[in-house]
N, C-alpha and C positions, 0 to 999 in steps of 0.2 A: 288671579295671577300669584305666581311662585315668587320666591325672594329675587332669584337669579334675574327673572323677567322684569321685576319691578327696578333693580337696580339699573338693567339696560335699558330701559324705558326712560328712566330720569336720565341717563347719561346721552341716550340719542336726542332728548328734548333739549338738554342744555347745549350740546352741540349744535342745533339747528335754530335754537335761540341767539347763539351768539352770532352763528353767520348770518341771519337775517338783521338781527341787530345792526352789524358792520355794514350792511348793504344801504343803510340808509343814505349816507353820505359819501360811499365809496365811488371811486372812478368807474368807468366802465371796463377798463383792463382788469380792475380787482375783481369786479363781478362775474368776468367771464373766467378767471382762474377758480373762483369759488363754485361755478358750477360744476367743473370736474371733481369737486370735492364730494359734491351731492350728488352726482351721477353714482360714485360708488357707494355711497349710503342708500339710495334706492334699491329695493329689493326685487322691483318686476321691471321687464323691457319696455313695458307702454309707458311707465313715469319717467324711465331712463330718457327715452325718445321726446318726451315733454321739456325735460330738462335741456336736451341738445337743441331743442327749438328754440327755447330761450336763449342760449347761449349762441345761437346764429343771429338772433333778434339783436343782441347788443353788438355782436360784430358787424352785422349789415346795417347797424344805426338807423332801425325802422321807427317809424312813429310811435310803436306800441313802448319803446323806452318811457316815453312821456307818462302813460299809463303805470308801468312798473314806478317811475320815481312818484307818482302821485299815490299810489299806494303805501308804499313805504314810508312817506313824508306828511302825507295830509289825512289819513286815517287816524282815527283815535287810537292811542297807546292799547287800549283794552281789546279794541278790533284786531288789533296785529297780532297780539298775545294770542287771542283764542283763535286766529286763523292757523296761527303755528302749530300751537298745541293739539287743534282738533283735528283740521285738515290734515296739513302736512305730517304730524308725529303720529297721532292717533289712528287717522283713518288709513293712512298712505303706508308710512315706515312700519308703524308696527300692526296696523290693521290689516294690510295685505297678506303676512304670512299667518296670521290668525285665521283668515278667511280660506286661504289656500288650504290649511290644514282641515278647515270643517268640511270642505269640497271633498277632501280624500276620503272623509268619513260619512258623507251622506250619499256620494256619488252622483252628484251633480253641483251645477255653477251656484256660486254664492253672491247675491247681488253687493255691488259698492253701495248703494242706497235704496231707499223707496221713497215715495210719496204718499202723503197721509192727509185726507180731508176730513177733519173730525165734525165739523159743522159745513153745511150747505146752504146755511143762511146767508144773507147778504142785503145790503142796502142797496144795491142796484137791481136792474133788471134787463141785462143784455140779451139781445138776440145772438142765436148762434150759441151760446155758452156751453160748453160740453158737460157743466155740472148743471145745467138748468132744470133737469127733468127728474133728479132726486128728490126723495122727501126733504123737505126743510123742516119738518117740526120735530125729528130725532137726532140731537146731538149726540155723540161718542163721549159717555162719561168718561171725565178726567181720570178717574183710577185706571181707566182700560188704556187710555192713552202713556199715562204715568209708567203703566206697566211693559208697552210696548218700546218707550223708549228705554227704559232699564235693558230690556232683552237686546236691544239694537247695540248699546256699548257694548256689553260681554261678548258681541259676535266681532265687534270691532267695526261697526258702521257709524261713526261719528259723524257724519255729515248727511243730513237728511232735509227732505222739502217739505214743507207746509204749504197746502193748498186749501182749496174750499169750492163754493162760498168764500166767504171772505174771512180770513182767519183772523184778523184784528177785532171780528165783530163781537168775541168772546173775550174779557180782560184776562179771564182764567188761562188762555192760552199763552198768554205773554208771560204770566206768572210759572206757568209750567217751562217754558223755553229758560227761563230765568233759573228756574229748579236743575235744569240738567245742563247744567254749564260746560259737562264733558263733550258736548253734540254742538255743532255749528247749523243752523237751519236757514235753508234759503227760503223766503217765504213769498209765494206768489199773492199779490194784493192789489187791490184797485185803486189803492193809496189813500182813500179818501179819510180814512182815518187818523192817518199820520201827521200830527201837529208837532211844535215845538217840543212839549212835553215828552210825547212819546217819542222822538227822535233823538232827544237827550238820555232817556232810560235806555235806549238801542244802544246808544252809544258806550253808555258805564256797562252794561251786560255784555257786549263785544261779541256775541255768538250768533247776532241776527242779520241776515242781508236780504232785505227787501227789495223783490223785484216787480215793479210797477207797470201796470198792464197800460198800453197806450197804442191806439189804433191809426195816429198820423198827427195832424195838427187840431186845432180845437174843433173844427168841423166834423172832420171825421170820428175823432173821438167822443164828441158830444152825441154825434149821430146814433151811435152805438150805446153809449154809456149813460147818456142821460146830458141835460144841459148844465152848464156849469162844472161839470166834472174836470175837464181838462186843466181850468184854473186850479182846481183843489189840486191836481197830481202833480201841477208843477212847481206849486208851494210845498208840497210834500218833499219832492226831490231839492229844492233848494234848503230844506230844514235839516235832511239827511246828510246834506253836502256841507253844512255849515258845522254841523256836529260830530263830523269825521267819520259817519257810519257808511261803511261798504255797502252799496247797492246798484240794482241793475233796472232795466227795462223788460218787458214781455210784449211783444207783437204778435198777433194773430194775422197770419197774410190770407185775404181773401182776393177774389177775383175784382172788386173794387179798389183795392188800396195797396196791390203789392209794388207796382211802379214807383208809387210815391214813399212807402216806407223803406225801401232800400236805396232812395238818392241820396246822393252826397250832400244837398242841401239840409235835408230832412237830419241825416247823422250829424252833421255838425252843430245843428240847433240842439239836437238832444244831448249830444256830448258836453255842450256848454253848462247844462245843467248839473253834471258831475256824476253820472252813473258810471261803473268801471266794467260791467259787462251787459249783456242783453242777449235774448233767445228770440228766435223766430220760429212761432209754430205755423205749418199749413193747416188753415181751417179743414177740419173734418166733419162731415155731416152726421154728427151725434147729438145727443143733449137736447136743449131747448130748439123747438122748430127746425129740424134738419133740413137745410136748403142745398143740393146739390150745384145751384146756379153760383153759391158764393164759393166754391172750390176755385182756386187757382188755376187757371186751365194748364195745360201741361205744357203749353211754350210758356208761360208765366213761371212756372215753376222752375225753369230753365234759366229764366231771367232773373230770379230771386238768388239760386245757385252763383250764377254769375256775378251777380253785385255784390253778395254778402261775402265771395272770395274776395275781391278788390277792396270792401270795406275792413276787413279783418286784418289786411296787410297794409293799408294806407292811412288807417285811422287810428288814434290812441285808445283803444276799447276792446275787449275782450268778445267777441261774437260767436254763438252758435246757432243754427240751421236744425232743427229737429228730425226734419227729413232729408234735407240733402248733404248732410254731412256723413249718411249713411258708410261712403268709402272710408272715412277715419275711423270709424269705431268697429267695423266688421257687420254692418248691419243693423237690424233693430237690436233695442236692447231690453226689450219687454219680456214677461214671462219670467223674471227672475235671472235673466243673464246677468243683465247689470242693474235692474230695478223694478219694481211692481208699484201699484196702487191700492191703498186701501181708503174705502169710503166711510162714511158718517156712521152707516149701518154696522161697519166692521167687515163688510165683504171685500175678499181681495181677488183683484183685477189684474189681469197683466200689463195693463198700461190704462195711462188716466183717459185714455179714448176709447179703450178697449172694454166696454161696461158688461161684462159676462163674468160669471165667477162660480167657484165650485166649494170654497171655503170660507169661513169666517174666524177673524182674530179673535172672536170672542170664547171661541172654546177650544183654539189651537195656539200654539207657539209660533214665532217668526220660524223658526226652522222648519216645523212642520208646514206652513203655508208655501214657503218657496223652494220644497222640496216635492211638491204633491206630484200626481200623475199629470194634472194637467198642465201643470208649468214644465214639467220635465219634457211633456210632447212637442211642446212651444219652442223650447231649447234644443231640442233632436232636429227641429225641422228649421232653424236657425242655419245662415240666412235663408231666406225663403228663395231666393234667386241668385245666382252667381254675379249678376249686376248689381252692385249694391247702392247703384241711384235709384233702386226699387226696393229699399228695406221694410215696407209697411204691409202687414196682414190685412188690414184693414182697406186702402185703397191701391195699393202696388200688386200684392199676389192675394187678393180676396177668398179664393179657393183655401189656403191654408188655414185660415179663421174659422171658415166654414164646418172644414173637416174636423178641427179641434174641438169646435162646440158641440158638434154632432155625436163624436166618439166619447167624448166624458161628459155629455150631458149637461154641459156649463147653462147655468140658467143668466136670464137677463137680471141685470143689477138695478135696474128700475122699468117701468112700464115704458115701453116704446123703444129699450135701447136694442132689441133684436130688428129694428126697421132697417138696420144698414145690412143685413144680410137676409131679407125677405124685400119688404117693399122696396128699397133702394136697389136690389141686386143687379138688375139689368144697367140701369144710371153707373153703379159702381164700376161693372164690368166695361162698359163702354169706355170710361174714362181711364181705365187700367189699360186696356188695348192701345189706347191713343198715346200715352204717356210711355209705354213700353217701346214702341216704335222710335219715338225721339230719344229715349234713356238708352235704348241700346246702341242706338249709331252713335250716340254722344260717348258711352262707354268703351265703344270698340276704338274710337278715333282719339280718345283723349288717356284712356287708363291704360290702353294695351302696352304690356313692356313695364309697366310700373307696380309698386310692391303691391298694390290694391288686386291686382288683375290675376288671381290665382284661386284655386279650386277651394272657397270658403266651405262650401258644403260637407266638402270630403274632411278638411283638417276638424271642422266643430264637430262631426260626428267621430270622427276618431277621438277627441279629446272628451267626448261625452262618455264614450264606451270603454275610454281607459279608466275614468273616475269610477263607472259603475263596475268595471271588471275588479279595482281596487276594493270596493266595498263586499262584492260577492267573494272575494278569497279570505276576506277579513272573517266574514258570516262563516265561512266553510272551517276556516281555523278555530274559531270559537266552538263550535259545535264538535268539532273533534277533540278538544280540550275538555269539554263536558262529559263526552262519551267515555274517554280514558279517566276520567274521575267516578 
């Protein structure tokens, strides 16, 4: 980074710190005024949209104000500081222009973040785990992980996700996250390793946000994760809350628990434990003992969508729904459009649920893997359907995945990974067709005439073509200059 950029980064960071610091005890009216300044500082429309949403939240005095106050007033000062420095300043305000510049150089989209699973070892043995069939005996060398994080920081990717296996199984992972204080890490964990000592250490580090898996109440959680797990993770949540660590929850919605995990009673009980955010993931038949019957029915997916919509507006918590939020993010995020996955062997996959690969991070840089022909093809095909309620190439538009895998010779990342496109093909097609009927009706009746109802496929293709055109033009100019020399 040059001298001017360094001064600009420092100045931006100080302004944002001052703004956020003043929010702790500010009135709603003051916060609303500050959102206008924040909007001017933000370099891209998507994030300005989020700021306008925050302003509307305070104007309408929604329950999320309680969440905002809690994050500002109850989290540890180190946590607030790293949230400002890494996520707001480095990843968004400074990172967005940096990644946009790289997009023009490479001719493809540059992701906001990636998920890395450096170890598949775990102390639990949950059925249906997407990581359950990876080889557990081979962990990614810490040196490789260190190099990846260094590259990410250089690109402007200062918010990453740690997964597994169980990330806290290896102490070296925590040490490395502490070393890379310039990056904030969301960590998907079963929570059983989080005690008072670890919670206290994470509060001092400030840049780690655990996301604890839960399947329902004690009966549902222990049925999948083992007897006694529920009590352990409730204790972990209490420890994190008491130490001022920002943390969340992760729920896999299945045909058995969908209605329960999105109920008001369950969410109120969970919120009392202190999480500030949470993610719902629709069960996909990959990984350990894939079981199509565990997939939420098409009807249940709409139930989940409706209930999550209610919860995120009426409860003091931020909630994301990995599948049903397609309309809000322009469809699928995979294949490097917004993120990708690196497993413990270094294999680079489009998504944590899509276990096919053509590249390995051990012998390639981050820039090389997310600009690969395989990922470019996935980006060019997104969204796979103009109905953004059908965003997924695994279970909604499965022919897209099959075509990309065949065309680019993508290999399964582990034994049995290709079951979803072979043995389960007929079941997936039936599911896709049944959900399409419901989703198309819903899309037509509820989204028509809104900002989400437009030709995203043409828009995305034009964006990709424009990026590639700039790269080709640059290459042509460079060749011409060499010829003149």
